[in-house]
C-alpha positions as a Markdown table, in Angstrom:
| # | Residue | x | y | z |
|---|---|---|---|---|
| 1 | Met | -5.0 | -11.1 | 15.9 |
| 2 | Ala | -5.2 | -10.4 | 19.6 |
| 3 | Lys | -4.9 | -6.8 | 20.5 |
| 4 | Lys | -1.3 | -5.6 | 20.8 |
| 5 | Lys | 0.2 | -2.9 | 22.8 |
| 6 | Leu | 0.1 | 0.3 | 21.0 |
| 7 | His | 3.5 | 1.8 | 19.7 |
| 8 | Ser | 2.9 | 5.2 | 18.0 |
| 9 | Gly | -1.1 | 5.9 | 18.7 |
| 10 | Ser | -1.6 | 6.3 | 15.0 |
| 11 | Asn | -5.1 | 6.3 | 13.7 |
| 12 | Leu | -3.7 | 3.2 | 11.2 |
| 13 | Glu | -2.1 | 1.3 | 14.3 |
| 14 | Lys | -5.4 | 1.9 | 16.2 |
| 15 | Val | -7.5 | 0.6 | 13.3 |
| 16 | Leu | -5.7 | -2.3 | 13.1 |
| 17 | Asn | -5.3 | -3.2 | 16.5 |
| 18 | Ser | -9.1 | -2.8 | 16.8 |
| 19 | Gly | -10.0 | -5.6 | 14.3 |
| 20 | Glu | -11.5 | -3.4 | 11.9 |
| 21 | Phe | -10.5 | -4.1 | 8.3 |
| 22 | Ala | -8.3 | -1.3 | 7.3 |
| 23 | Val | -7.8 | 0.7 | 4.1 |
| 24 | Thr | -4.7 | 2.5 | 3.1 |
| 25 | Ala | -4.1 | 4.3 | -0.1 |
| 26 | Glu | -1.0 | 6.0 | -1.9 |
| 27 | Leu | -0.1 | 9.6 | -3.0 |
| 28 | Gly | 2.6 | 10.1 | -5.1 |
| 29 | Pro | 4.6 | 13.5 | -4.6 |
| 30 | Pro | 5.0 | 16.1 | -7.6 |
| 31 | Lys | 8.3 | 16.3 | -9.7 |
| 32 | Gly | 8.5 | 20.0 | -8.2 |
| 33 | Ala | 8.0 | 22.3 | -5.3 |
| 34 | Asp | 4.3 | 22.9 | -5.6 |
| 35 | Ala | 2.6 | 22.1 | -2.4 |
| 36 | Lys | -0.9 | 22.4 | -3.9 |
| 37 | Val | -0.6 | 19.2 | -5.9 |
| 38 | Val | -0.1 | 17.6 | -2.8 |
| 39 | Leu | -3.0 | 19.0 | -1.0 |
| 40 | Asp | -5.4 | 18.7 | -4.1 |
| 41 | Lys | -4.5 | 14.8 | -4.0 |
| 42 | Ala | -5.2 | 14.7 | 0.1 |
| 43 | Ala | -8.7 | 16.2 | -0.5 |
| 44 | Ile | -9.5 | 13.4 | -2.9 |
| 45 | Leu | -8.2 | 10.7 | -0.2 |
| 46 | Lys | -9.6 | 12.5 | 2.9 |
| 47 | Gly | -11.9 | 10.4 | 4.6 |
| 48 | Glu | -11.6 | 7.5 | 2.0 |
| 49 | Ala | -8.3 | 5.7 | 3.6 |
| 50 | Asp | -7.2 | 5.2 | 7.3 |
| 51 | Ala | -3.6 | 6.3 | 6.1 |
| 52 | Val | -1.9 | 7.2 | 3.1 |
| 53 | Asn | 1.7 | 6.4 | 1.8 |
| 54 | Ile | 3.7 | 9.3 | 0.7 |
| 55 | Thr | 6.2 | 7.6 | -1.6 |
| 56 | Asp | 10.1 | 8.0 | -1.3 |
| 57 | Cys | 11.2 | 9.2 | -4.9 |
| 58 | Gln | 9.3 | 6.0 | -6.4 |
| 59 | Thr | 11.0 | 4.4 | -9.5 |
| 60 | Ala | 14.1 | 6.5 | -8.5 |
| 61 | Ile | 12.7 | 9.9 | -9.6 |
| 62 | Val | 13.4 | 13.0 | -7.8 |
| 63 | Arg | 10.5 | 14.0 | -6.4 |
| 64 | Met | 9.2 | 16.2 | -3.3 |
| 65 | Ser | 10.6 | 14.8 | -0.2 |
| 66 | Ser | 8.3 | 12.3 | 1.5 |
| 67 | Ile | 8.9 | 13.6 | 4.7 |
| 68 | Ala | 7.6 | 17.3 | 4.0 |
| 69 | Ala | 4.7 | 16.2 | 1.6 |
| 70 | Ser | 3.7 | 14.1 | 4.7 |
| 71 | Asn | 3.8 | 17.2 | 6.7 |
| 72 | Leu | 1.8 | 19.0 | 4.5 |
| 73 | Ile | -1.3 | 16.4 | 4.5 |
| 74 | Lys | -1.2 | 15.5 | 8.3 |
| 75 | Asp | -1.9 | 19.3 | 8.7 |
| 76 | Lys | -5.1 | 19.0 | 6.4 |
| 77 | Gly | -6.2 | 16.0 | 8.8 |
| 78 | Leu | -5.1 | 12.8 | 6.7 |
| 79 | Glu | -2.7 | 10.5 | 8.4 |
| 80 | Pro | 0.3 | 9.8 | 6.5 |
| 81 | Ile | 2.5 | 6.7 | 6.1 |
| 82 | Val | 6.2 | 8.0 | 5.3 |
| 83 | Gln | 7.9 | 5.7 | 3.1 |
| 84 | Met | 11.9 | 5.5 | 3.8 |
| 85 | Thr | 14.2 | 4.1 | 1.4 |
| 86 | Cys | 17.7 | 2.8 | 1.8 |
| 87 | Arg | 18.9 | 4.1 | -1.6 |
| 88 | Asp | 19.7 | 7.5 | -1.3 |
| 89 | Arg | 20.5 | 7.9 | 2.3 |
| 90 | Asn | 23.4 | 6.3 | 4.8 |
| 91 | Arg | 22.6 | 5.4 | 8.3 |
| 92 | Ile | 23.2 | 8.7 | 9.7 |
| 93 | Gly | 21.0 | 10.5 | 7.2 |
| 94 | Ile | 18.2 | 7.6 | 7.8 |
| 95 | Gln | 18.5 | 8.1 | 11.6 |
| 96 | Ser | 18.5 | 11.9 | 11.2 |
| 97 | Asp | 15.4 | 12.0 | 8.9 |
| 98 | Leu | 13.6 | 9.6 | 11.5 |
| 99 | Leu | 14.4 | 11.7 | 14.5 |
| 100 | Gly | 12.9 | 14.7 | 12.3 |
| 101 | Ala | 9.8 | 12.8 | 10.9 |
| 102 | Trp | 8.7 | 11.7 | 14.7 |
| 103 | Gly | 9.4 | 15.4 | 16.1 |
| 104 | Leu | 6.9 | 16.7 | 13.3 |
| 105 | Gly | 4.5 | 14.1 | 14.4 |
| 106 | Leu | 4.6 | 11.6 | 11.9 |
| 107 | Lys | 3.7 | 7.9 | 13.4 |
| 108 | Asn | 3.9 | 5.7 | 10.4 |
| 109 | Leu | 7.0 | 4.4 | 8.6 |
| 110 | Leu | 7.1 | 2.2 | 5.9 |
| 111 | Cys | 10.5 | 0.5 | 5.0 |
| 112 | Leu | 11.8 | -0.2 | 1.7 |
| 113 | Thr | 15.2 | -0.9 | 0.0 |
| 114 | Gly | 14.1 | 1.2 | -3.0 |
| 115 | Asp | 14.4 | 0.9 | -6.7 |
| 116 | His | 17.9 | 1.0 | -8.3 |
| 117 | Gln | 18.7 | 4.4 | -9.5 |
| 118 | Lys | 19.2 | 3.0 | -13.0 |
| 119 | Phe | 15.5 | 3.0 | -13.3 |
| 120 | Gly | 15.0 | 6.8 | -12.8 |
| 121 | Asn | 15.8 | 10.1 | -14.2 |
| 122 | His | 19.5 | 10.0 | -12.6 |
| 123 | Pro | 21.0 | 7.0 | -13.5 |
| 124 | Glu | 24.4 | 8.3 | -13.3 |
| 125 | Ser | 23.8 | 9.1 | -9.6 |
| 126 | Lys | 25.6 | 6.9 | -6.8 |
| 127 | Asn | 23.4 | 4.9 | -4.7 |
| 128 | Val | 24.0 | 4.2 | -0.9 |
| 129 | Phe | 22.6 | 1.2 | 0.0 |
| 130 | Asp | 24.3 | 1.2 | 3.3 |
| 131 | Met | 21.7 | -1.1 | 4.7 |
| 132 | Asp | 18.7 | -3.2 | 3.1 |
| 133 | Ser | 15.0 | -3.0 | 4.1 |
| 134 | Ile | 15.3 | -5.8 | 7.0 |
| 135 | Gln | 18.2 | -4.1 | 8.5 |
| 136 | Leu | 16.3 | -0.9 | 8.1 |
| 137 | Val | 13.3 | -2.3 | 10.0 |
| 138 | Gln | 15.4 | -3.6 | 12.7 |
| 139 | Met | 17.4 | -0.3 | 13.1 |
| 140 | Val | 14.1 | 1.6 | 13.7 |
| 141 | Arg | 12.5 | -1.0 | 16.2 |
| 142 | Asn | 15.6 | -0.9 | 17.9 |
| 143 | Met | 15.6 | 3.2 | 18.0 |
| 144 | Arg | 11.9 | 2.7 | 19.3 |
| 145 | Asp | 12.2 | -0.1 | 21.8 |
| 146 | Lys | 15.6 | 0.1 | 23.2 |
| 147 | Lys | 15.9 | 3.9 | 22.6 |
| 148 | Gln | 19.4 | 3.2 | 21.0 |
| 149 | Phe | 21.2 | 4.6 | 17.8 |
| 150 | Leu | 22.6 | 2.0 | 15.7 |
| 151 | Asn | 25.8 | 2.7 | 17.2 |
| 152 | Gly | 24.4 | 1.8 | 20.7 |
| 153 | Glu | 24.3 | 5.4 | 21.8 |
| 154 | Glu | 21.2 | 6.2 | 23.8 |
| 155 | Ile | 18.6 | 8.5 | 22.3 |
| 156 | Glu | 16.9 | 10.9 | 24.8 |
| 157 | Val | 13.9 | 11.0 | 22.8 |
| 158 | Ala | 13.0 | 8.1 | 20.7 |
| 159 | Pro | 10.9 | 7.8 | 17.7 |
| 160 | Lys | 7.9 | 5.4 | 18.4 |
| 161 | Phe | 7.0 | 4.6 | 14.9 |
| 162 | Phe | 4.3 | 1.9 | 13.9 |
| 163 | Ile | 7.0 | 0.0 | 11.6 |
| 164 | Gly | 5.6 | -1.2 | 8.1 |
| 165 | Ala | 7.4 | -3.4 | 5.4 |
| 166 | Val | 6.5 | -4.6 | 2.1 |
| 167 | Glu | 6.6 | -8.2 | 0.8 |
| 168 | Asn | 6.2 | -9.7 | -2.7 |
| 169 | Pro | 4.4 | -12.9 | -3.0 |
| 170 | Phe | 5.1 | -13.4 | -6.5 |
| 171 | Ala | 8.8 | -13.2 | -6.8 |
| 172 | Asp | 11.0 | -15.9 | -7.2 |
| 173 | Pro | 12.1 | -18.4 | -5.7 |
| 174 | Phe | 8.4 | -18.6 | -4.4 |
| 175 | Glu | 9.0 | -20.9 | -1.7 |
| 176 | Tyr | 11.0 | -18.5 | 0.4 |
| 177 | Arg | 8.4 | -15.5 | 0.0 |
| 178 | Ala | 6.7 | -16.5 | 3.3 |
| 179 | Leu | 10.3 | -17.1 | 5.1 |
| 180 | Arg | 11.2 | -13.7 | 4.2 |
| 181 | Leu | 8.0 | -11.9 | 5.6 |
| 182 | Met | 8.9 | -14.0 | 8.9 |
| 183 | Lys | 12.6 | -12.3 | 8.7 |
| 184 | Lys | 11.0 | -9.0 | 8.8 |
| 185 | Ile | 8.8 | -9.8 | 11.5 |
| 186 | Glu | 11.4 | -11.3 | 13.8 |
| 187 | Ala | 13.2 | -7.8 | 12.9 |
| 188 | Gly | 10.6 | -5.6 | 14.0 |
| 189 | Ala | 7.8 | -5.3 | 11.5 |
| 190 | Asp | 4.2 | -4.5 | 12.8 |
| 191 | Phe | 2.4 | -4.3 | 9.2 |
| 192 | Phe | 2.9 | -5.5 | 5.8 |
| 193 | Gln | 1.8 | -4.0 | 2.6 |
| 194 | Thr | 2.2 | -6.6 | -0.4 |
| 195 | Gln | 3.0 | -6.2 | -3.9 |
| 196 | Ile | 0.3 | -5.8 | -6.4 |
| 197 | Ile | -2.4 | -8.6 | -6.5 |
| 198 | Tyr | -3.7 | -9.8 | -10.1 |
| 199 | Asn | -3.0 | -13.4 | -9.5 |
| 200 | Val | -5.5 | -14.5 | -6.8 |
| 201 | Glu | -4.8 | -18.2 | -6.6 |
| 202 | Lys | -0.9 | -17.6 | -6.2 |
| 203 | Phe | -1.4 | -15.3 | -3.6 |
| 204 | Lys | -3.9 | -17.2 | -1.7 |
| 205 | Lys | -1.3 | -20.3 | -2.0 |
| 206 | Trp | 1.3 | -17.6 | -0.2 |
| 207 | Met | -1.0 | -16.6 | 2.8 |
| 208 | Ala | -1.5 | -20.5 | 3.2 |
| 209 | Glu | 2.2 | -20.6 | 3.9 |
| 210 | Val | 2.4 | -17.4 | 5.8 |
| 211 | Arg | -0.5 | -19.1 | 8.2 |
| 212 | Lys | 1.3 | -21.8 | 8.6 |
| 213 | Leu | 4.2 | -20.0 | 9.9 |
| 214 | Gly | 2.0 | -17.8 | 12.0 |
| 215 | Gly | 3.0 | -14.8 | 10.4 |
| 216 | His | -0.7 | -13.5 | 10.3 |
| 217 | Lys | -0.9 | -13.6 | 13.8 |
| 218 | Lys | 2.4 | -11.8 | 14.4 |
| 219 | Ala | 1.8 | -8.8 | 12.1 |
| 220 | Phe | -1.3 | -7.1 | 10.1 |
| 221 | Ile | -1.3 | -8.0 | 6.3 |
| 222 | Leu | -2.6 | -5.6 | 3.8 |
| 223 | Ala | -2.9 | -6.8 | 0.4 |
| 224 | Gly | -2.0 | -4.7 | -2.2 |
| 225 | Val | -4.4 | -3.6 | -5.2 |
| 226 | Ala | -4.1 | -1.5 | -8.2 |
| 227 | Pro | -6.6 | -0.5 | -10.8 |
| 228 | Leu | -5.4 | -1.0 | -14.4 |
| 229 | Lys | -5.9 | 1.8 | -17.1 |
| 230 | Ser | -5.7 | 0.0 | -20.1 |
| 231 | Ala | -4.6 | -3.7 | -21.8 |
| 232 | Gly | -1.3 | -1.8 | -22.5 |
| 233 | Met | -0.6 | -1.4 | -18.8 |
| 234 | Ala | -1.1 | -4.7 | -18.0 |
| 235 | Lys | 1.0 | -6.1 | -20.8 |
| 236 | Tyr | 3.8 | -3.6 | -19.7 |
| 237 | Met | 3.5 | -4.9 | -15.9 |
| 238 | Lys | 3.6 | -8.4 | -17.0 |
| 239 | Lys | 6.9 | -8.0 | -19.2 |
| 240 | Phe | 8.8 | -5.5 | -17.7 |
| 241 | Val | 7.9 | -5.2 | -14.0 |
| 242 | Pro | 10.1 | -7.4 | -12.1 |
| 243 | Gly | 8.1 | -9.7 | -9.3 |
| 244 | Met | 4.7 | -8.7 | -10.9 |
| 245 | Asp | 2.3 | -11.7 | -11.9 |
| 246 | Val | -0.6 | -10.5 | -14.6 |
| 247 | Pro | -2.4 | -13.5 | -15.4 |
| 248 | Asp | -3.6 | -13.8 | -19.1 |
| 249 | Lys | -7.1 | -13.8 | -18.4 |
| 250 | Val | -6.8 | -10.5 | -16.7 |
| 251 | Ile | -5.4 | -9.0 | -19.9 |
| 252 | Lys | -7.6 | -10.3 | -22.0 |
| 253 | Arg | -10.4 | -9.0 | -20.1 |
| 254 | Met | -9.0 | -5.7 | -20.4 |
| 255 | Glu | -8.5 | -6.3 | -24.1 |
| 256 | Lys | -12.5 | -7.1 | -24.4 |
| 257 | Ala | -13.5 | -4.1 | -22.2 |
| 258 | Lys | -15.4 | -1.2 | -23.9 |
| 259 | Asp | -14.4 | 1.2 | -21.3 |
| 260 | Pro | -10.8 | 0.2 | -20.2 |
| 261 | Lys | -10.6 | 2.6 | -17.1 |
| 262 | Asp | -13.8 | 1.4 | -15.8 |
| 263 | Glu | -13.3 | -2.2 | -16.3 |
| 264 | Gly | -9.6 | -1.5 | -14.5 |
| 265 | Ile | -11.6 | -0.6 | -11.6 |
| 266 | Lys | -13.8 | -3.5 | -11.7 |
| 267 | Val | -11.1 | -5.9 | -11.9 |
| 268 | Cys | -9.7 | -4.2 | -8.9 |
| 269 | Val | -12.8 | -4.5 | -7.1 |
| 270 | Asp | -13.3 | -7.9 | -7.9 |
| 271 | Ile | -9.8 | -8.9 | -6.6 |
| 272 | Ile | -10.4 | -6.8 | -3.0 |
| 273 | Lys | -13.7 | -8.9 | -2.8 |
| 274 | Glu | -11.5 | -12.0 | -3.1 |
| 275 | Val | -8.6 | -11.3 | -1.0 |
| 276 | Arg | -10.8 | -10.0 | 1.8 |
| 277 | Lys | -12.4 | -13.4 | 2.6 |
| 278 | Ile | -8.9 | -15.0 | 2.9 |
| 279 | Gln | -7.9 | -15.6 | 6.7 |
| 280 | Gly | -5.2 | -13.4 | 7.7 |
| 281 | Ile | -5.6 | -10.4 | 5.6 |
| 282 | Ala | -6.3 | -7.2 | 8.1 |
| 283 | Gly | -6.9 | -4.9 | 5.1 |
| 284 | Val | -6.1 | -3.5 | 1.7 |
| 285 | His | -3.8 | -1.0 | 0.3 |
| 286 | Ile | -5.2 | 0.7 | -2.9 |
| 287 | Met | -2.2 | 1.7 | -5.5 |
| 288 | Ala | -3.9 | 4.3 | -7.9 |
| 289 | Ile | -0.5 | 5.1 | -9.3 |
| 290 | Glu | -1.0 | 9.1 | -10.5 |
| 291 | Trp | -4.9 | 8.1 | -10.5 |
| 292 | Glu | -6.1 | 9.1 | -6.9 |
| 293 | Glu | -9.6 | 10.0 | -8.3 |
| 294 | Ala | -10.1 | 6.3 | -8.8 |
| 295 | Val | -10.1 | 5.5 | -5.0 |
| 296 | Pro | -13.2 | 6.7 | -3.7 |
| 297 | Thr | -15.0 | 4.7 | -6.7 |
| 298 | Ile | -13.1 | 1.4 | -5.8 |
| 299 | Ile | -14.1 | 2.0 | -2.0 |
| 300 | Glu | -17.7 | 2.3 | -2.6 |
| 301 | Arg | -18.0 | -0.2 | -5.2 |
| 302 | Ala | -15.9 | -2.7 | -2.9 |
| 303 | Glu | -18.3 | -1.8 | -0.2 |
| 304 | Leu | -15.7 | -0.9 | 2.2 |
| 305 | Gly | -17.7 | 1.3 | 4.1 |
| 306 | Glu | -17.0 | 4.4 | 5.9 |
| 307 | Arg | -13.7 | 4.6 | 7.6 |
| 308 | Pro | -13.9 | 3.4 | 11.5 |
| 309 | Lys | -13.3 | 6.0 | 13.9 |
| 310 | Val | -11.2 | 4.7 | 16.8 |
| 311 | Asn | -9.8 | 6.1 | 20.1 |
């Protein structure tokens, strides 16, 4: 992809814009107010990834604020990607939080619709969903590029986020998934992180459709990967996680493993090496869910090298 004008000047944006193969990881804030939990996880990931997603009450479970946890790791020299869901805030709350996040020096934003509250620990709570993720991306882009709130009022000092979105290549109907990515690009997405990949062949077909539409030239696409801990985890993801495609051969590989965790890392590394060869892939997003200590091992075995230093 040709170099683009920088928006936020974040490290992640610079790495991707330089043409280097980017690595992002994920950090889940605690179900409590202990900052040490965040900082301990950050210490594991520092120097391993170009930026780290700080999840926003993932699976609709109450956790420390994504913005607060992002600020904690930023102060320790690790670049955060703030996740922002539409589930819990209306347009007033979202825009307010965006101003606050930028004011704290947080430069990367990932826009998501958010898991429904029925899956979380407060299923009786009222959701908001004042907008969906595509509308959120467009609102953030207009705040940045037009210096306007959603109601058209001018923003004196506008947030200049590097805007991210997510896409699932495996959800049905498959033929519309690449078109959905293009809708998010038109709305203003600068980069994407995909759903976890276990079915590489289907992912290749999706990327072929993305290339036909020119999506790989308009936004940076990071392939989502995750290490499995057991065959049981693989079976659960195949059966109960919507939009997840776990081939039987992966499950059988995990069942035969003498050391399931190590085999799960090997599966992840093999997938990284395969997707890295696909035209249009600008990096990988490693989601080691509550297993951050696996990330350095994955990066080393996948031969992703030291993180680039860019100006």
